N, C-alpha and C positions, 0 to 999 in steps of 0.2 A: 521379484523385486521391482521397485518402481523407478522408472527413468524420469528424472525431473531436472529442470533448469535451476541451478543454484543461483545464478544471477537473476534478479527480478527484472522482468522485461518492461521496465518503465520506458516511455518513448516521448521525447519532446526535443526538437532541435531545429531552430530557424534563426536567421538574423539578417541584418542589413548593414552594408559597409560604406565607408567613405573612401575617397581616393587613396588615403594612406592606410591600407589594410595591414594589420599587424600580423606577425608570424608567431606561431606557438610550436613548442617542441622542435624547434629548428627545422620546421617544414614550411617551405614556400607554398602558399595557396595556389592551386591551379588557376589559370586565367579564367576558366569557365566559372569558377567559384566567385571570382571578383564580379564577373558579369551577372551571375545569379543574384548576388547581394544587391546589385543595383536594381534588378527587376523587383526584388522584394521591397525595396525602399519605395518604389513607384506604387506598388500594390498597397503598402501601408498607408501612403498618402491618400489613395483612392478610398480606403476604408475609413478615412476621417481622422487618422492620427496626425498630430501637429508636427510641423517641421522641427520644432525644438525637441520634441520627444524622439522623433526618428533620428535626429542628429546625435542626441544624447545616448540613445540606445545602441547605435551602430557606429559610433565614431572610432571605437577601438575593437572592431569585430575581429575575431580570431578563427582561423581554420583549425579544427581539432581532428587531425588525422587519427589520433588515438581513439576518439569516440567512434568513428566509423569501424575501426578494427574491432573494438569491443562489441559493437552491435552485431557484426557479422560472425564473431567467434565467441558468442556466449557459451561458456563451458557446459556440457551436459555430462553429468556423472551419475553413475549408478549408486543410489542411496536407498536405504530403508529407514523407517522411523527409528529403528534401534541404533543406527549410526548417526542419523540427522539430529535427533532431539538432544543428545548429550552435548553436541556442539552449539546448537542454537539456544538451548535452555540450560546452560552450564550452571554449576553451583555459584560461580563468580557473578554471573548475570543475575541470578536470583538474589544474591547478597546485595548487589547494587540496587536492584528494583525495590527491595525492602527498605533500603535507606532512602530512596526517592519517595516512597510512600509516606515515610515519616517526615522528611524534609518539607514536602509540599502537602502535608495533610489538610491544612485549612483551604487552600485554593482548590485542591482536588475535590474536597467535600462540597464547596460552592458550585463547581462545575457539574459535579455528579447530580446535585439537587436540581440544577437548572435544566439539564438535558436528559436526565434519567439514564445515566450510564455509570456502572460501578467503577470506582477509581482503579481497581486492579486491572481492568481491561484497558483503561486509558494508559496506564503505566506500562503494561505489557506491549502494546502497540508502539509506544514511544521507544521502549528498549530494543525491540526487534527491528524497527525501521532504521534507527540511527544510533543505536547504543547510547540512548539518552542524550542525543545531540552531539556526540563526539565524532560521528562519521556522517557528514551530510553532503559531501562532495564539494570540490573546489573549482568546478567549471562555471564560467560566466554563462548563465542560463540562455541568454539571447544568442550567444556564440554557439553554444551546444545545439540549440534547436535549429539554428541556421545551417550548421554543418550537417545535421541529420536530415533536414529537408533537402539539402543539396544532394545528399547521397542517393535519394530517390526512391528507395524501396517502399517507404511509407510517407511520401511527400505530403499528401493531403492531411494526414494525421499531424505531422510535425508543424506544418504551416498553421493549422488550427491552434496548436499549442503556442506557437510564436505570437499569433495575434492576441491570445489570452494573456501571454506574458507582458505584452505591451500594454494591455488594459490594466494589469496589476500595477505596472509602473505609473500609468496615467492616473490611477486612483490614489497614488501616494503611499502605498503600504511599505515600500522598500525603494532604495535607490539602485541604479544600475550597477554600481560598484559592488554593493553588498548582495545583489541578487545571484547567489551561488547555488549550485546543485550538482546532480550527477551528470555523467556524460550524456544521458538521455533527457535531461531537463527536470528530473524529479527534485523537488525543492524542500529545504528546511528539515527540521527535526522529524516531521512526520512524512517526508518524502512525497508531497503532493505534486502531481503534475499541475501546470497552470490551470487547466480546465477544472480539476478537482478543487484547486484553491478558490476559483470564482464560485463554485457551487457550494463548498462546504466550509471554507475558512471562516473563523469567528474571532471577534474582538473580545478576548476574555477579561481584560482589565479596564475596558471603557475608555481607552486613550484615543480612539478613533482610527487606529491602525490594526491590521491583522498581520502580526509579525511572527511567522512560524520559523524564522531564522535565529532569533536571539531571545525571544520572550516565551518562557515555558508556559505561562498562563494562557497565552494565545494558542500555544500548541495543544494544551489540554482541551481547551474549548473547541478547537477545530476538529480534533479527533472525536470528541463526544458528539459534536454537531453532525459530523459525517455519519456516525453509527445511528444516531437518532433519525436522521433523514432516510436511512435505508432500512428502518424498521426495528431497531433495537428495543428490547423489553428488559428492563432492569429487575423484573421479577423472576427472570430465568437466568440460568448459567449458559454455557456454550454447548456442552455435551458431556459424555462420559464413556470411558472404555468399558466394554462389556464382554461377557463370556457367552459363547453360543452353545446350543445343544448339539449333540453328535449328528443329528439328522437335519440340521438347519438347511432350509431351502434358500439358496442365494438369490433366487428370483425376488425375494422380499427386499433386497438391498438396491441402492443406487449403483449402477455400473461404475467401475473405476474410471473409465474414460467415456465421456458422453458427447464430446464435440462442441463445447461452448456452454456459456451460462444459461441461455434460454432452454436448451435441451436438458441441461442438468436440473433446472428448476422443474421442468416437466416430469422428470423421473422422481424428483422429490415429492411432488404432488401425488403421483401415482402410487408411491410406495409408503408414504408416512402412515404411522399407526399410533394409537394411544399407547401409553406405557402399559396399560392393562392388557392390551392385545399382544404387545411384545412379550409380556410376562407369560401369557397363555401359550405362546409359541415355544417358550422355554428359554428365552433370553434372560440372563441374570447380570447383576453387577459383576465386575471383574473378580471380586473376592468371593463370589458365589451366593451372596445374599440376594433377596428379592429386590426388584426394581422399586423405586419410590412410589408410594401409593398416592399419586397426584394426577389430576385430570389434564394432562398435556400430551401433545403429539411429538413424535420424533421420527427421524428417518435413519436408516442404517447406512454407514459409509465404511469403505475398506481402502484406506490410503495406499496400502501395499498389495491390494488384491486379496483374493479369498484365503490365502495362506498367512496373511499378516494380521495386524491388529484390527479389531472391530470396534466401531464407535456408534453409539446412539447420538445423533445430532439434533439439538433443539433449534427453534427458529432463529436464535441469535447466531447460530452457525452460518445461516444464509447471509446475515449481515457481514460477517467476517469474510465470507467468500465473495461478497460484493467488493470489499476492500482489495482482496487479492485472491483470484480464482486458483487457489493452490491448497490441496489437502494438507501438505506439509506445513505451509505457512500458518494456516488456521489452527492446526494441531499444536504448533509451537506457541502461538498466542494463548490458546486455552491452557496448555500445561504450565506456562509461566504464570498466568493469572491464578491458577489453582495453587501454585506453590507460594504465592504471596497473599493468599486469601484472607488470612486472619491478622494481617498487619495493618 
């Protein structure tokens, strides 16, 4: 069985305070936190942010003790795809996803044509990241990032995210009151960290703002732009579950744990084969039929190890792993997309 982190390890937390530091969750902020906020304000000034922006962003800074606790105690639970997928890709979620495909058919089609990403994958990521915008987090992003930076384990990372959050405010895409997100600073319907927002967020309706908090069209465009920028090909799907021959050599597959994205991509390059080559080895579709007779390459992955499900992963799988380096997350996106494919 595969040991995975159910909570997505999004990370962003930094902020800057004024003398009247507010209190959250009935927790008085440590004196060191108040001092830390003041140093951040000085650093923000040195980075060129205006006094008005700094004062606006940090006038009601909050210490989120709960965010630190969540970061240190992210639950690790033993799961397999057999238990994980029914929860993540439930019949109810499929039903709602299909409704969203119909409701937003025209804007999804426009975004799909512009960026070259199939609507079903846009909707699947939307549904799995925030349940179609229903669960986006209610933490003030600047406060959350400030708290996480103060906590110290990933200070450099969270400070970078804080400066990016200030840049987003500076560009006018959102105001400080409405800039809400998770305890780690992941924002909006698609749960972008501030750095991802600056790199991939898109203005889907041409109003001059990139609003991933309240505007589904901008959400769709931002998801599609992200996938496009990391190599998505709308002529391909994501992958397929397959059946292995009895004598399958597991050396043909990517190891279950590789130690990071760079090494994972190296194993992909080393092991990928054409579908004809996989066919010759004895790999078949899950129902026993031959693999598609098309000239594309795929790599073999085992989310649960050699005794679990086997998948042939196409190049788009790499794009989804760029979004979230988790076999379980990518598999859930693919399965949801497949279940709404013809709507």
